[in-house]
C-alpha positions as CSV (number, residue, x, y, z in Angstrom):
1,M,118.1,107.4,115.4
2,A,114.5,107.6,114.5
3,S,112.2,105.6,116.8
4,V,112.7,101.9,116.1
5,L,108.9,101.7,115.7
6,D,109.2,103.9,112.6
7,L,112.0,102.0,110.7
8,A,109.7,99.4,109.1
9,P,106.2,98.0,109.5
10,V,107.6,94.7,110.8
11,L,110.3,94.0,113.5
12,P,111.8,90.6,112.9
13,V,112.2,88.5,116.0
14,V,115.3,86.4,115.6
15,V,116.3,83.3,117.6
16,L,119.8,82.1,116.6
17,D,121.6,78.9,117.6
18,D,124.6,79.5,115.4
19,P,126.2,83.0,115.5
20,A,127.7,82.3,112.0
21,D,124.2,82.7,110.6
22,A,123.8,86.2,112.1
23,V,125.4,88.3,109.4
24,P,123.9,86.6,106.3
25,L,120.5,86.5,107.9
26,A,120.7,90.2,108.8
27,R,121.8,91.1,105.4
28,A,118.8,89.3,103.9
29,L,116.4,91.1,106.2
30,V,118.0,94.5,105.4
31,A,118.0,93.8,101.7
32,G,114.3,92.9,102.0
33,G,113.5,96.3,103.7
34,L,113.5,95.3,107.4
35,P,116.5,97.1,108.9
36,A,115.4,96.8,112.6
37,I,116.2,93.3,113.9
38,E,115.5,92.0,117.4
39,V,117.8,89.2,118.4
40,T,116.3,87.5,121.5
41,L,118.5,86.4,124.4
42,R,117.1,83.0,124.4
43,T,120.2,81.1,123.3
44,P,123.9,81.3,124.3
45,A,124.7,82.5,120.8
46,A,122.7,85.7,121.1
47,P,125.4,88.1,122.4
48,E,127.9,87.0,119.7
49,A,125.1,87.3,117.1
50,I,124.3,90.8,118.1
51,R,128.0,91.8,118.0
52,A,128.4,90.2,114.6
53,I,125.4,92.1,113.1
54,A,126.4,95.4,114.7
55,D,129.9,95.1,113.3
56,G,129.2,93.4,110.0
57,V,125.9,94.8,108.6
58,P,126.0,98.6,108.4
59,G,122.4,98.9,107.3
60,A,121.0,96.9,110.3
61,V,119.7,98.4,113.5
62,V,120.2,95.4,115.8
63,G,118.5,95.2,119.2
64,A,118.2,92.6,121.9
65,G,115.0,91.0,123.1
66,T,113.7,88.9,126.0
67,L,115.5,91.0,128.5
68,L,114.6,90.1,132.0
69,T,117.4,91.5,134.3
70,P,119.7,94.5,134.5
71,G,122.6,92.1,133.9
72,Q,121.1,91.2,130.5
73,V,120.7,94.8,129.7
74,D,124.4,95.4,130.3
75,L,125.3,92.3,128.3
76,A,123.1,93.4,125.3
77,V,124.4,96.9,125.2
78,G,128.0,95.7,125.6
79,A,127.4,93.5,122.5
80,G,126.3,96.4,120.4
81,A,122.5,96.4,120.8
82,R,121.0,99.7,119.7
83,F,117.6,99.1,121.2
84,L,116.2,96.9,124.0
85,V,112.9,94.9,124.3
86,S,111.4,93.1,127.2
87,P,108.4,90.8,127.5
88,G,107.2,92.6,130.6
89,W,108.5,95.2,133.0
90,T,109.4,96.0,136.6
91,D,110.7,99.3,138.1
92,V,114.2,97.7,138.3
93,L,114.2,96.6,134.7
94,V,112.9,99.9,133.4
95,D,115.5,101.8,135.3
96,A,118.2,99.6,133.9
97,M,116.9,100.0,130.3
98,R,116.6,103.7,130.6
99,G,120.0,103.9,132.1
100,A,121.5,102.1,129.2
101,G,121.1,105.1,127.0
102,V,119.4,103.4,124.0
103,P,115.7,103.2,123.0
104,F,113.7,100.5,124.8
105,L,110.3,98.8,124.4
106,P,109.0,97.4,127.7
107,G,106.3,94.8,127.4
108,V,102.7,95.2,128.5
109,S,99.5,93.2,128.3
110,T,97.1,95.2,130.6
111,A,95.8,98.7,130.8
112,S,97.3,99.0,134.3
113,E,100.8,98.2,133.0
114,V,100.4,100.8,130.3
115,V,99.3,103.5,132.8
116,G,102.3,102.5,135.0
117,L,104.7,103.1,132.2
118,L,103.0,106.4,131.3
119,E,103.7,107.6,134.8
120,R,107.3,106.9,134.1
121,G,107.3,108.8,130.9
122,V,107.3,105.8,128.5
123,R,105.0,106.1,125.5
124,E,106.3,103.4,123.2
125,M,105.7,99.8,124.3
126,K,105.6,96.2,123.2
127,F,102.2,94.5,123.5
128,F,102.8,90.9,124.4
129,P,101.6,88.2,123.9
130,A,99.5,90.0,121.4
131,E,97.1,87.3,120.2
132,A,96.7,85.6,123.6
133,A,96.3,89.0,125.4
134,G,93.3,90.1,123.2
135,G,94.7,91.0,119.8
136,T,93.4,93.8,117.7
137,A,90.2,94.1,119.7
138,Y,92.1,94.8,122.9
139,L,94.4,97.3,121.3
140,R,91.5,99.1,119.7
141,S,89.8,99.4,123.1
142,L,93.0,100.8,124.6
143,Y,93.2,103.6,122.0
144,G,90.2,105.5,123.4
145,P,91.5,106.2,126.9
146,L,95.2,105.9,126.0
147,P,95.7,107.5,122.5
148,Q,99.2,108.8,123.4
149,V,100.7,105.3,123.5
150,R,102.2,103.6,120.4
151,F,102.6,99.8,120.4
152,C,104.6,97.1,118.7
153,P,102.4,94.0,119.2
154,T,104.3,90.7,119.2
155,G,103.3,87.1,119.8
156,G,101.3,84.9,117.5
157,I,101.2,87.4,114.7
158,G,101.8,86.1,111.2
159,A,101.6,87.3,107.6
160,D,97.8,86.8,107.5
161,S,97.1,88.9,110.6
162,A,99.8,91.6,110.6
163,S,97.8,94.0,108.4
164,A,94.9,94.1,110.8
165,Y,97.2,95.2,113.5
166,L,99.0,97.8,111.3
167,A,95.6,99.3,110.5
168,L,95.1,100.3,114.1
169,P,95.9,104.0,114.9
170,N,98.0,103.0,118.0
171,V,100.1,100.3,116.3
172,A,103.3,101.6,114.7
173,C,104.8,98.2,113.7
174,V,104.4,94.5,114.6
175,G,106.9,91.9,115.7
176,G,107.1,88.5,114.3
177,S,109.2,85.7,112.9
178,W,107.2,84.4,109.9
179,M,109.8,85.8,107.5
180,L,112.3,83.4,109.1
181,P,110.8,79.9,108.7
182,A,112.9,77.3,110.5
183,D,113.5,75.3,107.3
184,A,114.8,78.3,105.4
185,V,117.2,79.2,108.2
186,A,118.4,75.6,108.6
187,A,119.1,75.4,104.9
188,R,120.6,78.9,104.9
189,D,118.2,79.9,102.2
190,W,118.8,83.6,102.5
191,G,117.2,84.3,99.2
192,R,113.9,83.0,100.6
193,V,114.3,85.0,103.8
194,E,114.9,88.2,101.7
195,A,111.8,87.6,99.6
196,L,109.7,87.0,102.7
197,A,111.2,90.1,104.3
198,R,110.3,92.2,101.2
199,A,106.7,91.0,101.4
200,A,106.6,91.9,105.1
201,A,108.1,95.4,104.4
202,G,105.2,96.0,101.9
203,L,102.6,95.6,104.6
204,R,102.9,99.3,105.6
205,A,101.0,100.4,102.6
206,V,98.4,97.7,103.1
207,G,97.9,98.8,106.7
208,A,97.7,102.4,105.8
209,R,94.8,101.8,103.3
210,C,92.9,100.0,106.1
211,R,93.0,102.9,108.5
């Protein structure tokens, strides 16, 4: 599999309360051009939702987010997650994610955390919480001393700010949930989700013109 960072300019961050919504939601995202989907382990429905997407949506590359413990890593991979995402990292958590045998994006918000992961051979990371941790200005500053790192910033990013992140040379994609408005998900308006996903998928070209 290609790096999850290269599958689309936006990585949808999904929180599901009803696993029955997982397959139609994922199909809408894939149809809109966003095949990589991060289902966060913030609800009891998450493992079942991951399994449903893995089994029922061939075009999707489903991953698990908000991983905090080795036990959650095992749970996610057992459910069919093809990549793993954490909001931060420890040696124990990185060892567990690496041992799972699938790609992973550990979270960082400081230069020291980035250097710590580089020492462990990790060069693809989640930058979280992106807006609160310094946004595009901070990531631009990191590029000078740390050009070998590629980031997926997540946290507070929306349709209006995503292109500014994607224009940075060390940002490969961004994470967000703006293409999944709560009212559309509650109404199961998958057509609206697909349209918003298609607009998000088109951000790559916009970001490329800004570089």
